[in-house]
PAVOKE-768814 format. One record per residue: residue in three letters; x, z, y of N, C-alpha, C, O in turn. Coordinates in steps of 0.05 Angstrom, whole numbers, padded with zeros to 5 digits, always signed. Layout:
# PAVOKE-768814
alaXZYXZYXZYXZY;...
END
This chain:
# PAVOKE-768814
met+00017+00000-00024+00000+00000+00000+00018+00000+00025+00038+00014+00026;arg+00010-00015+00045+00023-00016+00071+00009+00004+00089-00015+00002+00094;leu+00024+00025+00098+00012+00047+00112+00024+00052+00140+00047+00045+00145;phe+00008+00065+00157+00019+00076+00182+00001+00099+00190-00022+00102+00181;ile+00012+00116+00207-00003+00140+00217-00006+00137+00247+00014+00131+00261;ala-00030+00141+00257-00035+00135+00285-00057+00153+00297-00071+00167+00282;ile-00058+00152+00323-00080+00165+00338-00099+00142+00346-00091+00123+00358;glu-00124+00146+00340-00144+00126+00348-00151+00130+00377-00151+00152+00388;ile-00157+00108+00390-00164+00107+00419-00194+00106+00421-00207+00091+00406;pro-00206+00122+00439-00236+00121+00441-00246+00094+00449-00232+00079+00463;asp-00269+00087+00439-00281+00060+00443-00284+00053+00473-00279+00030+00480;asp-00291+00072+00490-00294+00065+00518-00268+00057+00531-00267+00040+00548;leu-00246+00070+00522-00219+00062+00532-00211+00035+00520-00198+00020+00534;ile-00217+00030+00496-00210+00004+00484-00224-00018+00500-00211-00039+00505;arg-00249-00014+00507-00262-00035+00524-00247-00039+00550-00245-00062+00559;met-00237-00018+00562-00222-00021+00588-00195-00035+00583-00187-00052+00599;ile-00182-00028+00561-00156-00040+00554-00159-00070+00549-00143-00086+00558;val-00180-00078+00535-00185-00106+00529-00188-00122+00555-00181-00145+00556;lys-00200-00110+00575-00204-00124+00601-00178-00130+00616-00178-00145+00635;leu-00156-00118+00607-00130-00123+00619-00118-00150+00611-00099-00160+00623;arg-00129-00162+00590-00118-00187+00579-00116-00209+00601-00133-00211+00618;ala-00095-00225+00599-00091-00246+00618-00082-00271+00603-00076-00270+00580;asp-00082-00293+00618-00074-00319+00606-00044-00321+00607-00032-00329+00627;ile-00031-00314+00585-00002-00315+00582+00004-00334+00559-00004-00328+00536;pro+00017-00356+00563+00023-00375+00542+00038-00361+00519+00058-00346+00523;gly+00029-00365+00494+00042-00354+00471+00035-00324+00465+00046-00313+00447;ala+00017-00313+00481+00010-00285+00477-00011-00283+00455-00031-00297+00455;arg-00006-00265+00436-00025-00259+00415-00035-00230+00420-00021-00211+00413;trp-00058-00228+00432-00069-00202+00440-00078-00186+00416-00090-00198+00398;val-00073-00161+00415-00081-00144+00393-00112-00142+00393-00124-00136+00414;pro-00125-00148+00371-00154-00146+00369-00163-00118+00376-00149-00098+00370;ala-00186-00116+00389-00196-00090+00398-00197-00069+00376-00190-00046+00380;glu-00205-00078+00352-00208-00059+00329-00181-00050+00319-00180-00032+00301;gln-00159-00061+00328-00132-00053+00319-00116-00038+00341-00093-00031+00336;ile-00128-00032+00363-00114-00018+00384-00112+00012+00377-00132+00025+00371;his-00087+00022+00376-00082+00050+00368-00055+00058+00379-00040+00042+00389;leu-00049+00083+00375-00022+00095+00382-00008+00103+00356-00016+00122+00344;thr+00012+00087+00349+00026+00093+00324+00044+00117+00326+00060+00119+00345;leu+00041+00135+00307+00059+00159+00305+00082+00153+00286+00105+00161+00290;ala+00076+00138+00265+00097+00131+00245+00087+00107+00229+00065+00106+00219;phe+00105+00087+00227+00099+00063+00211+00115+00067+00185+00139+00071+00185;leu+00100+00066+00162+00113+00071+00136+00119+00046+00121+00136+00046+00103;gly+00104+00024+00126+00108+00000+00110+00096+00004+00082+00077+00019+00078;glu+00108-00010+00062+00098-00008+00035+00105+00019+00022+00128+00028+00022;val+00084+00032+00012+00087+00059+00000+00074+00058-00028+00052+00047-00031;asp+00088+00068-00047+00078+00070-00074+00052+00088-00074+00052+00109-00062;glu+00032+00079-00088+00006+00094-00088+00010+00122-00098-00005+00140-00090;gly+00029+00127-00116+00034+00153-00126+00044+00173-00105+00040+00197-00108;ala+00056+00163-00083+00067+00180-00062+00046+00187-00042+00050+00206-00026;val+00023+00173-00042+00003+00177-00021-00010+00205-00023-00015+00218-00003;glu-00015+00214-00048-00027+00241-00051-00010+00263-00039-00019+00280-00025;leu+00016+00262-00045+00035+00282-00035+00036+00279-00004+00036+00300+00010;leu+00037+00255+00006+00037+00251+00035+00013+00264+00048+00015+00277+00068;cys-00011+00259+00037-00035+00270+00048-00035+00300+00048-00044+00313+00067;lys-00024+00312+00027-00022+00342+00026-00003+00352+00048-00009+00372+00062;arg+00019+00338+00052+00038+00346+00073+00026+00343+00101+00030+00360+00119;leu+00012+00320+00105+00000+00316+00132-00022+00336+00137-00026+00345+00160;ala-00037+00344+00117-00059+00363+00120-00048+00391+00127-00062+00407+00139;arg-00023+00397+00121-00011+00423+00128-00001+00424+00157+00006+00446+00166;ile-00001+00402+00171+00009+00403+00198-00010+00420+00215-00034+00415+00216;lys+00002+00439+00229-00013+00456+00247-00005+00448+00275+00018+00450+00283;his-00026+00440+00290-00020+00431+00317-00046+00432+00333-00068+00427+00323;ser-00044+00440+00358-00068+00441+00375-00075+00414+00386-00058+00397+00389;ala-00101+00411+00393-00110+00387+00407-00097+00386+00434-00089+00406+00445;phe-00096+00362+00446-00084+00358+00472-00096+00333+00485-00112+00320+00473;thr-00088+00328+00509-00098+00305+00524-00075+00286+00532-00053+00296+00538;leu-00080+00260+00530-00060+00240+00537-00068+00225+00562-00092+00220+00566;cys-00048+00218+00578-00053+00202+00602-00037+00177+00601-00014+00177+00591;phe-00048+00155+00610-00034+00129+00611-00015+00128+00635-00018+00143+00654;ser+00006+00111+00633+00026+00110+00654+00036+00082+00661+00060+00078+00666;gly+00019+00062+00660+00027+00036+00668+00035+00018+00645+00033+00026+00622;thr+00044-00006+00651+00050-00026+00631+00079-00033+00630+00094-00026+00649;gly+00088-00045+00609+00116-00053+00606+00119-00073+00583+00099-00083+00572;phe+00144-00078+00575+00149-00096+00553+00173-00087+00537+00189-00071+00547;phe+00175-00096+00513+00197-00090+00496+00216-00113+00495+00209-00137+00496;phe+00242-00106+00493+00264-00124+00491+00271-00136+00518+00260-00127+00538;gly+00288-00156+00519+00299-00166+00544+00279-00179+00563+00259-00191+00554;his+00285-00177+00589+00267-00189+00609+00265-00219+00606+00245-00231+00611;arg+00287-00231+00597+00287-00260+00594+00269-00269+00571+00258-00291+00571;arg+00267-00252+00551+00251-00259+00527+00235-00235+00517+00241-00225+00496;pro+00216-00226+00533+00200-00203+00524+00184-00211+00498+00175-00233+00496;arg+00182-00192+00480+00169-00197+00454+00142-00183+00452+00125-00191+00435;ala+00138-00162+00467+00112-00148+00466+00106-00135+00493+00123-00125+00506;leu+00080-00136+00500+00070-00122+00523+00057-00096+00514+00044-00096+00493;trp+00060-00075+00530+00048-00050+00522+00038-00034+00546+00044-00041+00569;ile+00021-00015+00540+00013+00004+00560+00025+00031+00552+00023+00039+00529;gly+00038+00044+00571+00052+00069+00565+00036+00094+00568+00013+00093+00578;leu+00047+00116+00559+00034+00142+00561+00053+00161+00576+00077+00160+00573;ala+00041+00177+00593+00056+00197+00608+00070+00216+00588+00058+00222+00567;pro+00094+00226+00595+00107+00245+00577+00088+00268+00571+00075+00280+00588;glu+00087+00275+00545+00069+00297+00536+00083+00311+00513+00085+00300+00491;pro+00093+00335+00517+00107+00350+00496+00091+00353+00470+00102+00353+00448;his+00064+00357+00473+00047+00359+00449+00048+00334+00432+00049+00336+00407;leu+00049+00311+00445+00050+00286+00430+00077+00283+00416+00078+00276+00392;asp+00098+00289+00430+00125+00288+00418+00128+00306+00394+00139+00299+00373;lys+00117+00330+00397+00118+00350+00375+00101+00341+00351+00110+00344+00328;leu+00077+00330+00356+00061+00320+00335+00075+00297+00320+00075+00297+00295;ala+00086+00279+00335+00100+00256+00323+00123+00266+00305+00128+00256+00283;ala+00138+00286+00315+00160+00298+00299+00150+00311+00274+00162+00308+00252;arg+00128+00325+00275+00116+00338+00252+00106+00317+00232+00110+00320+00207;val+00094+00296+00241+00085+00275+00224+00109+00262+00210+00108+00257+00186;arg+00129+00255+00225+00153+00243+00213+00167+00261+00193+00177+00252+00172;ala+00167+00287+00198+00179+00306+00179+00162+00307+00153+00173+00308+00131;ala+00135+00306+00156+00118+00306+00132+00123+00280+00116+00123+00281+00091;val+00127+00258+00129+00132+00233+00115+00159+00235+00100+00161+00228+00076;gln+00179+00245+00114+00206+00247+00102+00206+00266+00078+00217+00259+00057;thr+00192+00289+00080+00192+00308+00058+00174+00298+00035+00175+00310+00013;ser+00159+00277+00040+00143+00265+00018+00159+00243+00004+00150+00231-00015;gly+00185+00239+00012+00202+00220+00000+00196+00191+00007+00204+00173-00007;ile+00184+00187+00030+00176+00160+00039+00195+00152+00061+00199+00166+00081;his+00207+00128+00058+00224+00117+00079+00207+00108+00103+00185+00097+00099;gln+00217+00112+00127+00203+00103+00151+00223+00091+00171+00248+00093+00167;glu+00213+00078+00191+00230+00066+00211+00248+00087+00223+00241+00110+00227;glu+00273+00079+00230+00292+00097+00241+00291+00100+00271+00300+00119+00282;arg+00279+00080+00284+00279+00080+00314+00264+00104+00325+00245+00114+00312;pro+00273+00114+00348+00260+00138+00359+00231+00133+00368+00224+00110+00373;phe+00216+00154+00368+00188+00152+00376+00186+00144+00406+00199+00156+00423;ser+00171+00123+00411+00167+00113+00438+00137+00110+00443+00126+00089+00435;pro+00124+00129+00455+00095+00128+00457+00085+00105+00474+00091+00103+00498;his+00070+00087+00462+00058+00064+00475+00036+00053+00458+00033+00060+00435;ile+00020+00036+00471-00001+00022+00457+00005-00008+00460+00005-00018+00483;thr+00010-00022+00439+00016-00050+00440-00008-00066+00449-00030-00062+00437;leu-00005-00082+00469-00027-00099+00479-00026-00127+00468-00046-00139+00460;ala-00001-00138+00468+00002-00166+00459+00030-00170+00448+00049-00156+00456;arg+00033-00189+00430+00059-00199+00421+00063-00226+00433+00045-00242+00434;leu+00088-00231+00442+00094-00256+00456+00111-00274+00439+00132-00266+00430;lys+00102-00299+00435+00117-00318+00419+00134-00336+00436+00155-00345+00427;leu+00126-00340+00461+00140-00359+00479+00151-00343+00502+00142-00321+00508;ser+00171-00354+00515+00181-00343+00540+00163-00351+00562+00163-00375+00570;ala+00148-00333+00573+00130-00338+00595+00135-00317+00617+00117-00302+00624;ser+00160-00316+00626+00167-00294+00644+00151-00293+00670+00145-00272+00680;arg+00143-00316+00681+00128-00316+00705+00101-00303+00701+00092-00286+00716;glu+00087-00311+00679+00061-00300+00673+00063-00270+00665+00046-00254+00671;thr+00084-00264+00650+00089-00236+00641+00094-00219+00666+00083-00197+00668;asp+00111-00228+00684+00116-00213+00709+00091-00209+00725+00087-00187+00735;ala+00074-00230+00726+00049-00227+00741+00031-00206+00728+00018-00190+00742;phe+00030-00206+00701+00014-00187+00687+00024-00158+00693+00008-00140+00699;leu+00050-00155+00691+00062-00128+00696+00058-00120+00725+00051-00096+00730;asp+00061-00137+00744+00056-00130+00772+00027-00122+00777+00022-00103+00791;gln+00009-00138+00766-00019-00132+00769-00028-00106+00756-00046-00093+00766;asn-00015-00099+00734-00024-00075+00719-00005-00052+00719-00008-00033+00704;ser+00015-00053+00737+00035-00031+00737+00023-00004+00744+00033+00017+00735;arg+00002-00004+00760-00010+00021+00768-00039+00022+00759-00056+00036+00771;val-00045+00008+00737-00072+00008+00727-00081+00037+00720-00065+00052+00709;tyr-00106+00043+00726-00115+00070+00720-00134+00068+00696-00153+00053+00695;leu-00128+00084+00676-00145+00089+00653-00148+00119+00651-00128+00133+00653;pro-00172+00129+00646-00176+00158+00645-00161+00171+00621-00157+00158+00601;pro-00153+00196+00625-00141+00211+00603-00160+00213+00579-00184+00210+00583;phe-00149+00217+00555-00167+00221+00532-00157+00243+00514-00133+00248+00512;pro-00176+00257+00502-00168+00279+00484-00159+00269+00457-00169+00249+00447;val-00140+00283+00446-00130+00277+00419-00138+00301+00402-00127+00323+00406;arg-00156+00297+00383-00165+00318+00366-00159+00314+00337-00165+00331+00320;glu-00147+00291+00330-00140+00285+00303-00120+00262+00302-00116+00248+00322;phe-00108+00258+00279-00092+00234+00274-00101+00223+00247-00114+00237+00231;thr-00094+00198+00241-00106+00184+00218-00084+00169+00203-00066+00157+00214;leu-00087+00170+00176-00071+00153+00158-00086+00127+00154-00109+00127+00146;phe-00073+00105+00160-00085+00078+00158-00072+00062+00136-00048+00064+00131;lys-00088+00045+00124-00077+00023+00106-00079-00002+00123-00099-00007+00137;ser-00058-00019+00121-00058-00044+00135-00054-00066+00114-00034-00068+00101;gln-00075-00082+00112-00074-00104+00092-00070-00130+00107-00085-00137+00125;leu-00049-00145+00100-00043-00170+00112-00060-00192+00099-00061-00195+00075;thr-00074-00208+00116-00090-00230+00107-00083-00255+00123-00069-00252+00143;pro-00091-00278+00114-00085-00303+00130-00097-00302+00158-00087-00315+00176;gln-00118-00286+00162-00130-00283+00188-00117-00261+00205-00125-00257+00228;gly-00098-00247+00194-00085-00225+00208-00088-00199+00192-00101-00198+00171;ala-00077-00178+00203-00079-00152+00190-00106-00140+00192-00120-00143+00213;val-00115-00126+00171-00140-00111+00171-00132-00081+00167-00119-00074+00147;his-00139-00065+00187-00132-00036+00186-00157-00021+00176-00179-00024+00186;thr-00152-00003+00157-00173+00014+00146-00164+00043+00147-00143+00050+00137;ala-00180+00060+00160-00174+00088+00161-00179+00100+00133-00200+00097+00121;leu-00158+00114+00123-00160+00126+00096-00169+00155+00098-00186+00164+00083;ile-00156+00171+00117-00163+00199+00119-00155+00208+00148-00134+00201+00158;asn-00173+00225+00159-00167+00237+00185-00157+00265+00182-00166+00280+00164;phe-00139+00273+00199-00127+00300+00198-00133+00313+00225-00121+00307+00245;pro-00152+00332+00225-00159+00345+00250-00137+00363+00261-00122+00376+00246;leu-00135+00364+00287-00117+00383+00301-00134+00407+00307-00151+00407+00324;lys-00128+00429+00293-00146+00452+00295-00131+00478+00301-00143+00499+00301;tyr-00106+00476+00305-00089+00500+00309-00089+00508+00338-00083+00491+00355;ala-00095+00532+00344-00094+00541+00372-00066+00553+00376-00058+00572+00363;ala-00051+00541+00394-00024+00551+00400-00024+00579+00411-00040+00585+00428;ala-00007+00596+00400-00005+00623+00410+00019+00625+00429+00040+00612+00425;asn+00016+00641+00449+00038+00645+00469+00048+00620+00481+00072+00618+00489;gly+00031+00600+00484+00039+00575+00497+00058+00558+00480+00069+00538+00490;glu+00062+00564+00454+00080+00548+00437+00066+00522+00430+00041+00520+00430;leu+00082+00502+00424+00071+00477+00415+00070+00476+00385+00061+00456+00374;
END
């Protein structure tokens, strides 16, 4: 199974995010039903490891928190951007949750991406160099306002690749139910 762990974005915010789309040559916009905040991408995982992973993820104790958006950007070089994204304001609760999720994955014996956690929501993948249109998109949306949203759970997803694109299916939700004591995260 091809798996990832993510925070789902509320439907009202997804509708706002979709309205940011622009005419950029070679842009493949993420379908609305696939917009999410990835905490950990696992790739192909043996089905036998999923049960242990779910047990480890269910043990994560973390309080609910709120996330705020912080403008748009792109990955990789300015001459050849490969992905457009909307960023999130620094949030220690999010960083700590991502670290706990990654630790649960690691202790389940599952290999995951090595790159550091970079909180963002992918908007589009770019196949062509369209720097003028990309710059215009970034200028227009650099200060876009989207309301904050509460994070009360995270989800283990299955991603099935099809000729029409990936199909994401939520397998199990893990509620954030721990009340932090003494201001600890």
